[in-house]
C-alpha positions in Angstrom: 165.6 133.5 -23.6 168.9 132.6 -25.0 169.1 129.8 -27.6 165.5 130.2 -28.8 164.4 131.8 -32.0 163.8 135.5 -31.6 160.1 135.3 -32.1 159.7 132.6 -29.5 161.9 133.9 -26.7 159.4 136.6 -25.4 156.6 134.0 -25.1 158.9 131.5 -23.3 160.1 134.3 -20.9 156.5 135.3 -20.2 155.6 131.7 -19.4 158.5 131.1 -17.1 157.7 134.4 -15.3 154.3 133.0 -14.3 156.0 130.5 -12.0 158.8 131.8 -9.8 161.2 129.1 -8.8 161.1 127.1 -12.0 164.3 126.9 -14.1 165.0 126.5 -17.8 167.5 123.7 -18.3 167.7 123.4 -22.1 167.0 125.5 -25.2 169.0 125.1 -28.4 170.9 121.8 -28.9 173.3 121.1 -31.7 172.9 117.9 -33.7 175.8 116.4 -31.8 174.3 117.3 -28.4 171.0 115.7 -29.5 172.9 112.6 -30.7 174.7 112.3 -27.3 171.3 112.5 -25.5 169.8 109.9 -27.9 172.7 107.5 -27.3 172.2 107.7 -23.5 168.3 107.9 -23.7 167.9 104.6 -21.7 169.5 106.3 -18.6 167.5 109.5 -19.1 164.2 109.9 -17.2 162.7 112.0 -20.0 162.0 111.0 -23.6 164.6 111.9 -26.1 163.9 112.6 -29.8 166.3 111.1 -32.4 168.8 113.6 -33.9 167.2 115.6 -36.7 163.7 115.5 -35.2 164.0 117.5 -32.0 162.6 121.0 -32.0 165.6 121.9 -29.7 167.8 121.6 -32.7 165.8 124.4 -34.4 165.7 126.8 -31.4 161.9 126.0 -31.0 161.9 124.1 -27.7 162.8 124.6 -24.1 162.8 122.4 -21.0 161.7 123.7 -17.6 162.2 122.0 -14.2 160.0 122.6 -11.3 157.3 120.9 -9.2 155.0 118.6 -11.2 151.9 120.6 -10.4 153.6 123.8 -11.6 154.7 122.2 -14.9 151.1 120.9 -15.4 149.8 124.4 -14.9 152.4 125.9 -17.2 151.7 123.2 -19.8 148.0 124.0 -19.9 148.8 127.7 -20.2 151.3 127.0 -23.0 148.7 125.0 -24.9 146.2 127.8 -24.5 148.8 130.1 -26.1 149.0 127.7 -29.1 152.2 125.8 -28.1 152.8 122.1 -27.8 153.5 120.7 -24.3 155.3 117.4 -23.9 153.3 116.5 -20.8 150.8 114.9 -23.3 153.4 112.3 -24.2 155.1 111.8 -20.9 157.7 114.6 -21.2 156.3 117.1 -18.7 159.4 119.4 -18.8 159.2 120.0 -22.6 157.6 123.0 -24.3 157.8 123.7 -28.0 156.3 125.9 -30.7 
């Protein structure tokens, strides 16, 4: 998956392949992209980490959109694989390692 660290990409690809119809919307973000999201966080329906503390900035996170039930299922699977799922903190679309 483009934008992720090489070691993480195959795991993310495999996870996404478990649920046809979901779509990856974000992987790597630069500091300036994260800052832009942080500044507009009050109009964003999802939590946003401050610049410098987002795993997206290190190529270690990806966001997936899809039905809530599907994201819950993928989140549980991701946790079984040893990853961290944002659904535990109200950010159902966020997956990181």
